[in-house]
C-alpha positions as CSV (number, residue, x, y, z in Angstrom):
1,M,-15.6,19.4,40.1
2,P,-12.3,19.7,37.6
3,N,-12.4,22.2,35.1
4,D,-9.7,22.9,32.4
5,T,-9.7,26.2,30.4
6,I,-8.9,25.5,26.7
7,N,-9.0,28.4,24.1
8,N,-11.3,30.6,26.7
9,Y,-13.7,27.8,26.9
10,T,-14.5,26.0,30.3
11,V,-14.9,22.2,29.9
12,D,-16.5,20.6,32.9
13,H,-15.4,17.0,33.0
14,D,-17.9,15.8,35.2
15,S,-21.0,17.0,33.2
16,N,-20.8,14.0,30.6
17,Q,-20.5,11.3,33.4
18,H,-24.1,10.9,33.6
19,L,-24.6,10.1,29.9
20,D,-24.9,6.6,28.9
21,G,-23.6,5.2,25.6
22,T,-21.0,2.9,24.0
23,I,-18.3,3.0,21.4
24,T,-18.0,0.1,19.2
25,Y,-15.5,-0.5,16.3
26,T,-15.8,-2.3,13.2
27,D,-13.2,-5.2,12.1
28,K,-12.2,-2.8,9.1
29,V,-11.0,0.0,11.7
30,I,-9.1,-2.1,13.9
31,E,-7.4,-3.8,10.7
32,K,-6.5,-0.3,9.3
33,I,-4.8,0.5,12.9
34,I,-2.8,-2.7,12.9
35,G,-1.9,-2.5,9.3
36,R,-0.7,1.1,9.6
37,A,1.2,0.3,12.8
38,L,2.7,-2.9,10.9
39,Q,4.6,-0.6,8.5
40,S,7.2,0.6,11.2
41,V,8.3,-2.8,12.1
42,E,12.0,-3.5,10.8
43,G,12.3,-6.9,9.1
44,L,8.7,-7.3,8.1
45,L,8.2,-7.0,4.0
46,S,4.5,-7.7,4.0
47,V,1.3,-8.9,5.4
48,N,-0.1,-11.5,3.1
49,G,-3.8,-12.0,2.4
50,G,-3.5,-15.4,1.1
51,L,-3.7,-16.7,-2.4
52,F,-6.4,-14.5,-3.9
53,S,-4.7,-11.4,-2.6
54,T,-1.4,-12.2,-4.0
55,I,-3.1,-13.0,-7.3
56,K,-4.9,-9.3,-7.0
57,N,-1.6,-7.7,-5.9
58,K,0.3,-9.4,-8.8
59,M,-2.2,-7.7,-11.2
60,V,-2.8,-4.4,-9.8
61,N,-1.1,-2.1,-7.3
62,S,-2.5,-2.0,-4.1
63,E,-2.3,0.1,-0.8
64,D,-4.7,-1.7,1.0
65,V,-3.1,-1.8,4.6
66,T,-5.8,-4.3,5.8
67,E,-4.9,-7.1,3.8
68,G,-3.7,-10.2,5.6
69,V,-4.9,-8.5,9.0
70,D,-8.1,-10.8,10.2
71,V,-9.3,-9.4,13.7
72,E,-11.9,-10.4,16.2
73,V,-13.1,-7.5,17.8
74,G,-15.2,-7.4,21.2
75,T,-16.3,-4.5,23.4
76,K,-12.9,-4.8,25.4
77,Q,-10.8,-7.0,23.6
78,V,-9.2,-7.6,20.3
79,A,-7.7,-10.8,18.8
80,T,-5.7,-10.7,15.6
81,D,-4.0,-13.2,12.9
82,L,-1.7,-12.4,10.4
83,K,0.1,-14.0,7.5
84,I,3.5,-12.3,7.1
85,V,6.5,-12.5,4.8
86,V,9.7,-11.5,6.8
87,E,13.5,-10.5,5.5
88,Y,15.7,-13.4,5.0
89,D,18.6,-13.5,7.7
90,Q,16.4,-11.8,10.3
91,D,15.6,-12.8,13.7
92,I,12.0,-14.0,13.1
93,P,10.9,-14.4,17.0
94,A,12.3,-10.8,17.5
95,I,10.2,-9.6,14.5
96,V,7.2,-11.3,16.0
97,D,7.7,-9.7,19.3
98,S,7.9,-6.1,17.7
99,I,4.7,-6.8,15.8
100,K,2.9,-7.9,18.7
101,S,4.4,-4.9,20.9
102,V,3.4,-2.4,18.0
103,I,-0.1,-3.8,17.6
104,S,-1.1,-3.7,21.3
105,D,0.7,-0.2,21.8
106,E,-1.3,1.3,18.7
107,V,-4.5,-0.5,19.6
108,K,-4.7,0.5,23.3
109,L,-3.6,4.1,22.5
110,M,-6.3,4.6,19.7
111,T,-9.3,2.8,21.0
112,H,-8.4,1.6,24.8
113,L,-9.2,-1.9,23.6
114,E,-6.9,-4.9,25.1
115,V,-5.2,-6.8,22.2
116,I,-5.4,-10.3,24.1
117,E,-4.0,-12.5,21.2
118,V,-1.9,-12.1,18.1
119,N,-1.2,-15.2,15.9
120,V,1.2,-15.0,13.3
121,E,1.8,-17.3,10.4
122,V,5.3,-16.8,8.8
123,V,4.4,-17.7,4.8
124,D,7.5,-16.9,3.4
125,I,11.0,-15.4,3.7
126,K,12.8,-13.2,0.9
127,T,15.6,-11.0,0.4
128,K,14.8,-7.1,0.2
129,E,16.0,-7.8,-3.6
130,E,13.7,-10.7,-4.2
131,F,10.5,-8.9,-2.5
132,Q,11.1,-6.1,-4.7
133,N,11.2,-7.8,-7.8
134,D,8.3,-10.0,-7.0
135,S,6.4,-7.1,-6.2
136,V,6.3,-5.7,-9.8
137,T,2.7,-6.1,-10.8
138,L,1.2,-6.6,-14.1
139,Q,-0.1,-3.0,-13.8
140,D,3.4,-1.8,-13.6
141,R,4.5,-4.3,-16.4
142,L,1.6,-3.0,-18.8
143,T,2.5,0.8,-18.1
144,E,6.2,0.2,-18.7
145,A,4.9,-1.7,-22.1
146,G,2.5,1.1,-22.9
147,Q,5.4,3.8,-22.3
148,A,7.9,1.8,-24.6
149,T,5.0,1.4,-27.2
150,G,4.4,5.1,-27.2
151,E,7.9,5.6,-27.2
152,F,8.4,3.2,-30.4
153,I,5.4,4.9,-32.1
154,S,6.6,8.5,-31.7
155,N,10.1,7.5,-32.9
156,Q,8.3,5.7,-36.0
157,A,6.2,8.9,-36.6
158,S,9.0,11.1,-36.5
159,K,10.9,8.8,-39.0
160,A,7.9,8.9,-41.1
161,G,7.7,12.6,-41.0
162,H,11.4,12.7,-41.9
163,I,10.7,10.5,-45.1
164,I,7.9,12.3,-46.0
165,S,9.7,15.5,-45.8
166,E,12.7,14.3,-47.8
167,T,10.1,13.0,-50.5
168,K,8.3,16.0,-50.6
169,E,11.5,18.0,-51.3
170,Q,12.5,15.4,-54.2
171,V,8.9,15.8,-55.6
172,E,9.4,19.4,-55.7
173,E,12.9,19.2,-57.3
174,Q,11.5,16.9,-59.8
175,I,8.5,19.4,-60.5
176,E,10.8,22.3,-60.9
177,T,13.4,20.5,-63.0
178,S,10.6,19.4,-65.2
179,R,9.5,22.9,-65.6
180,V,12.7,24.5,-66.6
181,E,13.6,21.8,-69.4
């Protein structure tokens, strides 16, 4: 019976072998693993969740790594479908091979599930600059407009305060002048 000593505790590896049970994973868990793993793939600009996801992402900033990742999770295997945007002037088949490799490795490492299928649909290609420009959301634009409006109002209030101060001085001078005469 193998034993390991960890921090002065003895762990008996065979004592839990008689316990029955299963581990199941929700689709969301596997989607998150895949989404986070895809962040390391060079040449992959984004995983696209389709029309409504694109519209939502144009409206507000989103950090949802599961967008555009659809999975089918079984008890021993996983299949996934992805819609991706890749960087222009890159080797798309090599990027897809990297995607398959990183997905398979990460899912296997974390869950011991086998990835049996990775279907990739390339929905767009863009330069990094085009992608960054397209990634500016309505939320970003409203924030910028709000900041610009705030600066404008602050400048106008400062000007108004200066004018009021000058006018006050002029009125005080006129009052003082009218008393002396």
